[in-house]
C-alpha positions, 0 to 999 in steps of 0.5 A, a space after each residue: 476259690 480263695 480265702 479272705 481273712 477277717 477279724 471278729 470282735 465279739 462285744 459281750 458286756 461291760 461292768 461298773 460303768 460311770 453314770 453320765 446321763 444326769 440321772 445316775 445311769 448311762 445308755 452306753 454303746 461301743 464304737 470299734 475302729 480297726 484298719 480304717 473301718 468303723 463299726 458300732 453296737 446298739 445302745 443299751 438303755 439305762 444300764 451301768 452293766 450293759 450286755 450287747 452280745 454282738 459280733 463285729 467283722 472287719 476286713 484285714 489284708 495280708 498278715 504282714 499288713 495286719 501285725 502292728 495295727 491297733 484296734 481302738 474301742 471307745 464306749 460312749 453314752 448316747 446323747 439321744 437318751 436322757 437330758 445330755 447334749 453330747 456323747 459323754 465318754 465312758 472309756 476306751 481300750 487300745 489293743 495291738 493286732 499281735 495279741 489276737 488269735 485264730 478262731 478256736 483259741 479265743 477266750 472271754 477277756 475283761 479289759 479295764 477301761 482307760 482314760 482318753 485325757 489326763 483328767 478323765 473320770 473313768 471306771 469299769 471294764 469291758 468283756 470281749 472275744 477277738 479272733 481271726 477267721 478265714 472265710 472262703 470266697 467263691 469267685 463269680 464267673 461270667 458266662 461267655 455269650 454264645 457266638 456263631 461259628 466263624 466263617 472260613 477266611 477268604 484272605 489273610 488278616 492284616 498285620 496287627 489285627 486280631 480276629 473277632 473271637 479274641 476281641 470278644 473274649 471276657 476279661 481274666 477272672 480276678 483272683 482273691 490271693 495276688 500271690 497265686 498269680 505271681 507264682 503261676 508263671 514259674 510253675 508253668 516253666 517248671 513243667 518243661 524245664 528242658 524246653 529251652 535248654 535242650 540241645 537242638 540236635 539230640 542224638 538219634 537212637 542208633 547213635 545212642 546205642 552205638 555210644 552205649 556199646 562203646 563204653 569201656 567196662 574194664 578201666 576208669 579213665 583219669 582226668 589230667 590237668 596241666 601244670 598251668 592252672 589256667 589251662 585245663 586239659 581234661 574235660 572243659 566246662 561250658 563257659 559261664 554267662 558273661 553277664 554275671 560278675 563275681 570277685 575272686 575267692 582269694 583276692 577279697 573278703 566274702 561279703 558281710 552277712 548277718 552272722 556277725 557274732 561268729 567267724 566266717 567259715 568258707 565252703 565250696 558249694 556244688 549243687 547237682 541238679 540233673 543230667 540228660 542224654 546219658 548212655 545208661 538205663 540205670 540210676 547213675 551217681 555223681 562223684 565229687 572230688 576236691 581237697 582230698 574229699 570225695 563223696 558220692 551222691 544218691 542214685 538218680 531218680 529216673 524220670 524224663 531226665 536223671 534227677 538228683 537235686 543235691 547240694 554238697 558243701 566242702 570246707 575251705 579252711 583246711 591247709 590242704 585245700 586243692 585248686 581243682 574240683 572234679 565232678 564225674 558221673 558213674 553208672 553203678 554196676 551193683 547198687 548194694 550200698 550208696 554210702 556217700 563216702 563209699 568207693 566207686 570201683 567197679 562202676 562205669 565212668 560216664 563222663 566228668 567235668 573239671 573246674 578251677 577252684 580259684 575261678 569259682 564265683 562268690 555268692 552274696 547271701 542277699 542275692 538270689 541263688 546261683 542258677 544252675 547251668 548245663 555242662 557237657 560231660 567229657 570222657 567216658 561214654 557220655 559223648 553227648 551227655 550234659 550235667 546241670 549243676 551250680 558251684 560257688 563259694 559261700 559261708 555258713 550264712 548261705 541259704 543252701 547250707 542247712 540242707 547241704 551235705 557237709 564234710 565236717 558232718 560226714 553226711 549224716 542226715 540227722 546231724 544238720 542244724 535244726 530249730 524246734 518249738 516246744 508244744 503249747 502247754 495248757 493247765 487243765 483244771 477239772 473240778 469234780 463236784 458230785 455224782 448221782 444215780 450210782 446207788 444201783 451200782 454199789 454192792 455194799 454201800 455201808 462198807 464202801 467208799 467212792 472216789 474219782 480217778 481222772 486220767 489224761 495220757 500218763 497223768 493220773 489223779 484221784 479225789 479223796 475217798 468218801 462214803 455216800 450221803 443220805 441222798 446216795 450222791 457222793 460229793 467231793 468238790 475237789 480240783 484236779 489240775 493236768 498239763 495238756 499240749 496242743 493239739 487236743 485231738 490226741 487224748 481224752 479226759 477220762 473219769 473213773 468211778 471207783 468203789 473201795 470195799 473197806 472190809 476186803 480192801 479191793 477196788 472195783 471200777 463201776 463206770 467211766 466217762 470220756 470227754 474230748 479235750 476239744 469240747 472244753 472251754 478256755 479262760 484267761 482269768 479267774 471267772 467261774 466257768 459253767 459246770 456240766 453233767 456228764 454221763 457215766 458208762 459201763 467200762 465192760 460194755 461196747 454199747 452206751 449204757 447209762 450208769 449214772 452221771 457226774 457233775 464237773 467244771 472243766 476249763 483250760 486255764 490260759 492265765 498261767 505259765 506252765 512251768 517246764 523249767 526250774 523257777 530260778 533258771 526259767 527262760 519264759 514267764 509269759 502266760 499260755 494265752 496269747 491274748 495276754 502276751 505283752 510286746 517284746 522288750 528286745 532280742 538276744 543273739 547267740 553265736 555258738 562258735 565252737 569248743 576246745 580241748 574236748 575229752 574223747 567220748 568214744 572208744 576210737 578217741 573221738 567226739 561227735 559234738 553238737 550244741 543245743 540252746 534253749 530260750 522260751 519255747 524255741 530250741 536250736 540244735 547245731 550240726 554234729 561235727 564228726 570225729 573232732 575234739 575241737 569242733 567249730 560250728 559258727 552258727 548264730 541264732 536269735 530269740 525275742 526277749 519278753 522279760 530280762 529276768 530270764 536265763 539262756 541255756 546252752 548245752 553240749 552233747 556227744 551224738 550218735 555217729 552210727 546213723 547214716 540214713 534217716 530210717 536207721 535208729 541209734 540205741 546209744 544215748 547222747 552223753 552230756 558234755 557240759 552246760 552254760 547259763 547266761 542270765 539276760 539281765 546281766 547283759 549290757 545293751 548292745 555289747 558283744 560278750 565273747 567268752 570261753 566257758 569251761 564245760 564242767 560235768 558232775 557225775 558219780 566219778 566226781 567233777 570233770 572238766 570236759 572242755 571249753 566252749 566259746 560263745 558270743 552273746 549280745 542283747 539288743 533293747 527294742 523298747 524305750 528306756 522307761 518302758 524297759 525299766 518299768 518291767 522291773 516293777 511288774 510281777 514276774 509270773 502272770 496274774 493267775 499265779 497270784 489270784 489263784 496260786 498253785 501249791 508247791 507240791 502241785 507245781 513240782 508234779 505238774 512240772 514233771 508232767 510238762 517235762 515229759 510232754 515236751 520231751 516226748 514232743 521233741 523226740 518225734 521231731 526229725 531229726 529227733 531231740 532225744 529225751 536225755 538232752 531235753 531232761 538235762 536242758 530242763 534240769 528235770 533232776 535238779 530237786 533230788 536230795 544231795 548232801 552237797 547241795 544242803 551244805 552249799 545252801 547253808 554256806 550261801 545263807 551264811 554268806 548272805 547274813 555275813 554283812 549283818 554279822 559284820 555290822 553286829 561286830 562293828 557295833 560291839 567294837 564301837 560299844 567296847 571303845 576299841 577305836 575311841 575316835 569312831 565311838 565319839 563320832 557315833 555319839 555325835 551321829 546319835 545326838 544329830 539323829 535324835 534331835 533331827 529324826 527326819 534325817 534318819 531315812 535320808 541318811 540310811 538311803 545315802 549310805 546305801 547309795 554310797 555302798 552301791 557306787 563304791 561297788 560299781 568300781 569292782 563290777 564284772 566288765 568283760 566276762 559273764 558269770 558261769 558255774 562256780 566250783 567253790 559255791 557248789 562245793 564241787 572241789 572236794 567231794 565225798 564219794 559216798 555223798 556223790 553216790 547218794 546224789 546220783 542214786 535213783 529212786 527207789 534206792 538200788 544200793 546194798 542194805 548195809 550202805 543204805 543203813 549207814 546213810 540212814 544213820 547219818 541222816 538221823 544224826 543230821 536230823 537230831 541237830 536240826 531237831 535241837 535247833 528247832 526246839 531252841 527256836 520254839 523255846 525262845 518264842 514260848 518265853 516271849 509268850 510267857 511274859 503276859 500269859 501268867 504262866 509264871 505269876 511273879 515274872 508276869 507281875 514284874 514285867 507288867 509293873 515295869 511296863 507301867 513305870 516305863 509308860 508313865 515315865 515316857 508320858 512325862 519325859 520327852 522322847 528325845 531325852 529318853 532316846 539320848 539317855 538310852 543311847 549314851 547308856 548303851 555306848 558307855 565305857 567298859 569300865 562302867 559295865 559289869 562282865 556278867 549278863 544284864 538283868 534283862 537277859 537274866 530275866 528272860 532266860 528264867 521265863 518258862 517254856 513248854 519244853 518241860 511238858 514234852 514226852 
């Protein structure tokens, strides 16, 4: 029984179509083309806002064939209705199949109709639901005709002739999924893997018993090698197949791989698969010794054979890399500990194999994995035992590298490289309208108020408290917004009706309603969702008892982007609904090479460092390098880029090295080492930026450099240049953030909830990404109060307006004739701009162009910007301010320290209060010009305005502008040192400051 994938297009309705039938209306129908198939809806007669509500199905092939195909939808007027002689075009849309979702995630979307030709006259929009469905297909089995039993043959059939029963067999049944047929032969071969490779003469039971008795238990034999590297005197491995040709490890470079941004790290891979004919009934282990490293595998799984299926990777960059690889099999006499680095003393030696490392082949990553082979074990008690393994030399680009046991990670299963995905987050909008039939639940309706408490997981929100109306039905009309993560089967949305007694000041839960999230509708725009009534139940009774009802409007808003990062360092701005995603504009490649000069984070003077990178909803974690202050990861990752104004974040952490097995847990948190941010818009297309960034960590002890990290970054553009530049003119956030924006306080609370959900989801992964790591990467604590940040932001403002201040100083110097030549040139420029005012805007634009072209010479060419100590004011820190910055909420410091901080804050608030009062005073003086608060001042002002208006009516404006310009730029000998009369007049105007208490 197979499945067939279909694309369903629900054509709901269209709105505001153009009249094309000659009588002020149209009779539209829809024609849809997809994947070479065409479907048509019925015709709606004479309606400019038709409703079809039809479902059109299309067959699709494999997913790889569907992605990239376009769905074309055209709306026409039916020529058979009305006086028209042809099907007039009413509009079209073209959608990529990558925007479509599976059933259950669809939503009604209104697409604006587009033109087919340049001069087409089109208007209106069409509402569609598009999604994929999987339908089961039951194969039809033909019944075999009954045949009489064949007669006994009297003579043998001739060669090449088949019996009739075989000829009359029905043909093989056609399978819907062709990949299943291709996967069947290997599966059948895997059922009996030893059918071809088994020794044709296996040892008999008596021989096996005799060999088992002859095993020596008191000594561990050694494998000796002659001085000649090409002659192995120990156990000689079975010769490799002659059809496989490899190059020498030391004579040529390893093949090129996709890891082109990082350095290649050579590893010796050993894959131990299984063994047979071993003289033991226990669970043997395999010991591997190479280059001073020795590891022991896990105990074998006892089936028909002894199975391990483990891969080990030994680093080959060490200077003490030996040329001998020893693989031996041991029978542990006491299986107390299976630590990969444990000693095998006391175990029974069953046999071993030696390899010359210089003769081990290289593997090309595009090739298939190297096939394991049977090797005869020599020495010990396994005289007829065989071990299946494969050994090769490769790089970190090898397919077996992520799951292999590595020497630089000490075999910790939680230290492997992992890719994580953030959960898909939605905004759940809950509109609480009113409640009914609750009067019988109240105790004292006159002295009571009611509110609704809504809860989703750990998120709790409340409506305002109101008293009952004359009808006894309280009404709220409030929107409560939550953050929900897929899948929606974990939690229910709960509503509690709570009564508050204003006299006793206590609260009572009267009833509650539980709503499964899977029943809530999804939307991608601001259309109004139908409201529903939900029944209240008694929270103290198991049976469902009617306690009233509540009127709610619930929906998942897919048109928003759920913010889990700070807005200024966000890595993704796409909406939640996949249907609204646009095509990616490129890819960013990150090579995490390694760290240098790390500070020891543990008491033993070492660091177990790993790196985490986050962009969009994709997280990556490198393997944990144990006991190294200069770890080298050399791992490369790729992300799709949908907006250039996004930030890639890389963090380095010190992991817990106490975890040995997957069932163990480490109670010690992962400490921060440092963080680096890379803004995509600062990257040149196709250029590789390979830089070393300092890892700076600000803590209560001050700013400390924890080391350096070496990264390689490259951005590759995938769209045409004009399309890429067009992105800069598009809004940064999705449409719903502008149509129905969320408040700043609401966004902050929702972001905190989103961070908790993401951290909880990634903590449940294996290996887990701890909550302290997620919090640090998402800057969850970036909005805490800090006096250092207040001063830093103030200096940023001063730096921004420094250009304006310089212009004001230049104008004052020019007006003061400090440089007479420049002042005369400004006079000439004034005359030119006054007499030719059309040159003002072009002159200003050309001036800005010259400034930008001049600054192009001083742009940053090689290095990427990183954290700046000077801008952050982290070089000279006050210990008390630093302690205040890292203090938790509520404050945990002594009362005297809190009182001193409060007094300091009051002094700062007094300065801010004075500045705000000065701004208010100046604004009120402007208002006093025409409000007759000071009758004489207002009379003088409006009289001057009348005179100015009369003069400007009579005198040409160019002459007035010329006279004013020359008067303003007059020489200082013609000026008075006292303030101007206009300024004196303005300062005398009254304000409301004298009326404040």
